[in-house]
N, C-alpha and C positions, 0 to 999 in steps of 0.2 A: 366379801373377803377381807380379812384383817390386814393391817400393815405388815405384820410379820410374814403372813402367808404370801403377800405380794412380793416381798423381798426374796422369799424362798423360791417362788416360781421364776423370778428374774434370774436367780443364780443357777437353777437346775435345768431350765428349758430355754436356752438362749444360744443356739449355734451361730446366730448372726453376730453376737458379741465376740465370739472367737474369731470370726472372719474379720471383724472390724479391728480387733487388737492386732491381727496379723498384718493388716494394711498399715496401721499406724506405727508398727514396730520397725518398719523399713526406714533406713537412714535417709534423711533429707537435710542437706546443709542449711537450707533456709530456716527450717524449724529448729535445728540444733543451735544456730547462731541467734535465734529469736528475732529475725528480721523479716518475717512474713509480710508485715504491713508497713515497712519502713520505705517511704517514697524514694529516698536517695538510692537505696539498693536496687529497686526496680528500675530506676533511671539508668543506673550503671549497667545493668544486664541488657536493657534495651539498646543503649548506646553501643555496647559491645556487639550485639547481634546486627545492628544497623550498619556497622562499619565494615566495608568490604575488605579492609586491610587487617582486620582482627585475626587472631589465631584460631578461629573456629573452623576454617577451611570451607566456608560456605560462599565465599566471594560476595557478589552483590545480590544473591538470591533473596535473602530476607528483606533487605532494603527495598528491592523492586516489588516484592510481594506486599510489603507493608504499604507502600505508596499506591499500588494498584488497587488494593482493597479499600483504602481510604477514598480514593477518587471514585471508585465504582459505587461505594455506598452513598456518595454525596454528589452524584452527577449533575443534578439540577442546580445545586448551590454553587458548584465550581464550573458551570458550563462556559462562563466567559473567561475563566482563568487557565484551566489546563484540562486535557482529556485523558482518557485511559490509553489512547493510542500514543499520546506524547510520552507517557510514562513507559510504555512498552518499548518504544523506539529510542529512548534516551540512552546516552552512554554514561556509565557510572564510573568511568576510569578515573576522573578527577573529582573525587568526593572527599569532603572534610566533615568530621563529626566533632562538634564542640559541646562540652559539658559545662553548665553554669556560666556560660559566657553572657555577660550582662544580666546575670541571675536567671537566664532562660534555662530550663531544665536540660533540653537537648536542642541543638541547632544543626540541621543538615544543610550543607552547602554543596551543590552540584554545579560546577563551573563548566558546563557543556558549551560549545561554541555557538550552537543555534539557539538554545534556550537555557539560560541559567536559572537555577531553582534554589530558593531558600525556604526551608521547612522548619518552623519553630514549633516545638512540642512542649506544652505545659502539662506536667504529670501530677494529677491530684488523686491520692489514695483515700485520705480521710480529711485532711486539712482543707478549710474553705479558702476562697480567694480573699485577698486583703489588699488594701491601699491602692485600688485600681491597677493592680499589677499587670493584668492583660493589656490594658491600654498603654501602659509604660513600655512593656516588652515589644508591642507592635510598633510603637514610635521608634524604638531603638533599631529594629530590623529595617524599617522603611528608610531611616536616615542613613544607615551604614551600607545598605544594599539596594540602591535605587534602581539599578538596571536588572535586578533579579525578579522573576516571577515568584510570588510569595504565597505560602500556605501556612495557616495557623491552626494547629491541631490541639484540641482540649481533650486530653486523655483521662478518663475516669472509669471506675468499675461499673457505674450504672448509667453511662451516657448522659451525665448531667449537662444542663444548659449553661453555657458561659455567660458572663455579664456583658461581654463585648461581642456583638454580632459578627465581627470579622473572624472570630475564632469558631471553628467547626467541631462539634462534639464527635468523639470517637471512643469506642468502648473496649475495655480489656477483654471482653468476650471474643473480639476479633483477634486480639493478640494470642489468646489461648488457641484459637483455630489455626493461627499461623505457626505456633510452636508445634502443634500436632502435625501440620503439613511438613514441617522440617523433619520430624521423626519418621514420617511415612515415606517421603520422597527423597530425602537427602541423607538418610542414615548411613549409606554406603560410603559417602565422602567425608564423614566425620570420624575422628578417632574416638576411642572408647570414653576417654575423659570428657570430651565435648558432648557426646551423646548422653552420658549419664547426667551431666550438669543440666542440659536442656530438658531432659526427662524430669528431673527434680523440680525445675522451674515450672514446667507444664503442670505438674502435680499440685504445687501450691497455688497456682493460678486457679485451678478448678476446685480445689479444696477450700480456699479461703477468700478468693477475690470474686469469681464469677459464678460459683456454684455448679450444680449438676454433675458433681463427681460421684464416683462409686461410693465413696465414704458418706456423702450426703444422703444417697438413696438408702444405704444400710441403716444410717441413723434414724431415718424416718420410719423404716420398717420396725426397728427396735422400739421406738417410742410408741407406735401404734399398738404393738403387742404387749408392752410393759409400761403403759402410761402411769398407772397408780404407783408402781415401785419407783419409777424415775422422778415423778413429782415429789415423792417422799424424800428421795436422795437429794434432789435439788433444794428442798427445804432446809436440809442440814449440810449444804455444801460449805467448804472452807470459806471464811471471810478474811480477806487479806488485811483489811484494816484492823480487825480483831486480833489476828495473828501478830501483827506488828505491835499492837498495844501490849499483848501478853509478853512479847519478847522484850519490849522496853522495860516493863515492870520487873521481869527476871533480871535484866541487865543492871538495873538500878539496885535491886535487892541484893545482888551478889557483891556489890561494892560497899565495904564496911564504912567508908568515909562519907557515904550518902545516906540521907534520911528520906524515905518515901513520904509523900503527902497524898491527898485524895487524888484518885485516878479513875478514869472511865475509858471507854473505847476511843474517844476523840481527844482526851486530855490526860497526860501523864505528868504528874508534878512531883518535884523533890527539892530538897535543899541540902547543902553540905554541912557536915558537923562543924566545920570552922565558922561558917556564916551563922549557923544556929546559935553559937556561943556569943556572938556580938550584936545580933539584930533582935530587938525586942518584939514580943508577940503582942501587937496592938491592933491586929487586923479586925475588920468589921465587914461582914457580908461577902466573904470569899469562901475560905475553907474553915472547917471546924477547928483546925490547929491554931487559928488566929495569926498565922504567919503573914507578913506584909511583903516579903520578898521571896519569890519562888521561881525556880526554873520550871518551865512548862513545855512539854512536847505537844504541839498541835498536829493531830493525825487525822486529817480529813481533806476532802476536795482534792484528792490525788496529790497531796503534798505531805511531807513530814518536816516540820520546822521546830527547832528548839529556841525558846525565848527566855530571857530573864525579865520578870515582870514585877513592878511595884504595884501592889494591889490596894484596895480601899482601906482606909484607916484615918487616924488623926492627920489633918492636913499639914500641920507643922512638921510632924515626923516624916511624912511622905516627901515634903519639900526638901528636908535635909538629905534623905536618901537620894533624891533626884539630883541635887546639886553635887553630892559626893560622887555619884556615878559619873557625872559630867567631868570630873577631874581625871578620869581614866579614859580619855577619848580614843586612845589607840585601840581599845577593845570595845568599850561601851559607847559606840559611835551614835546610837540612836537617841542619845540625850540632846543632840542638836535639834531634834524635832520639838514641836509644840508640846508643852507639858499637859498631860491629861488629868482631869479632876478626879477620876476614879481608877483608871488603869493606865499604866505607862510602861511600854516595852523599852528596855535600855540595852538589850543585846539580842541578836538574832543570828542563827546559823541554819542554813537549809541542809537537811540530810538526804531527802529524796524529792525530786521534782516530778512534774507531770509526765515527762518522757519515761521515767522509771516505771510508771504504772500502765504504760500502753499495753504491754503483754507481760504482766508481772510473774516472775518465778520467785517464790518466797525465799528460797535459799540465796538467790542473787541479791535480793533486797537486804537480807540480814547481813550479808558480807559488806555491802556498802554502808549500812548503818554502823556496824562494828568498827569499820575503818575510820569513819568520821567521828565516832564516839571516842576512840583512842586519841585522835588528834585533839579533840576538845578537852579531854582530861589532862593531857600532857602540855597543852599550850594555853588556851584561853582561860580555862577554869583555874589553872594554877596562878595565872596573873591576877585574876579577879579575887581569889582568896588572899593572895599576898597583899593586894591593895587594901582590902578590908582589915586584915590582921594588923597591918602596920600603921594604918592611918585613920581608921574609923573612930577609935576611942580618943584620939588626940586631935580630932577636927576642931576648928574654932567654934 
């Protein structure tokens, strides 16, 4: 079967695709806000559901179920600490939920008269542990709450093993089960807004975090049935870095005061007409234009950074450029760094960081790029051009 025939079959004989599109077209606030994998948002939702005093109308139901499931799944590990019966009989009237206290994602404090309980929850969606944080958090809890029974929960999508053995793994699959229980057994005590919100949260947990959703099953069916067509489509899928590169080149080309230089997917270079008039073309081993001073967008490794670079060329001319740039330290601050024999960055401005690429929507990235580009043109670039226009020819 030819590639064209595979695509035609995919378009004509695919009722599963219509079903999938119907499911994905349903409004979900987490998808709309692009926060499906953002740890802090999940921590906020969990803290809200765990708090008996929150406006969800569930009282202590979710908190009690959360602790019961955790203790039940780890009976042997927690045998000397707390039992399922302790959790069941405990009063949750005096409960406090703290967010980011001591940098701990969620801290539950239950000040019951018979048995006080402190539960620290470290929530990890994708980011790894760092700087012995689990040991530090445990030390804080032990110091501040010596009279409390203490539980340390390491919450991850895949039941990852924590570096500190005092922390006990707990999976988001159990959270998904708990949200389903809420919708099954407590729907009648929730208002419509709360029920809709928890339904949407349950959907994104199963769709993106723990799997086994209806969407996942349909996707597998579609792939088995139309593997050739989907592999072909994947081969030509949009490339965010390439789209950014093309946008940068259009952006530069649309500005009459800018002169494009050699560009690729990862590098987009240009110079301004004003700088072009005063900087000699003595470059060697960089671009064919022989320019020695160029602005360069670095577009790779989930970052977009604009730099002004002194490239390779006669050392005496490079040194003059470097020293001259150093006289505008308010903008060209990187001249304080060690002088490079071949390449020297004298200016840097970040346009996009790694967080922007976590779940990239191209239109949102373009909006950020354009905003920072306008700031650059109206502020830093203007000052750089004025400095060269007024002082380069008259330098000693």
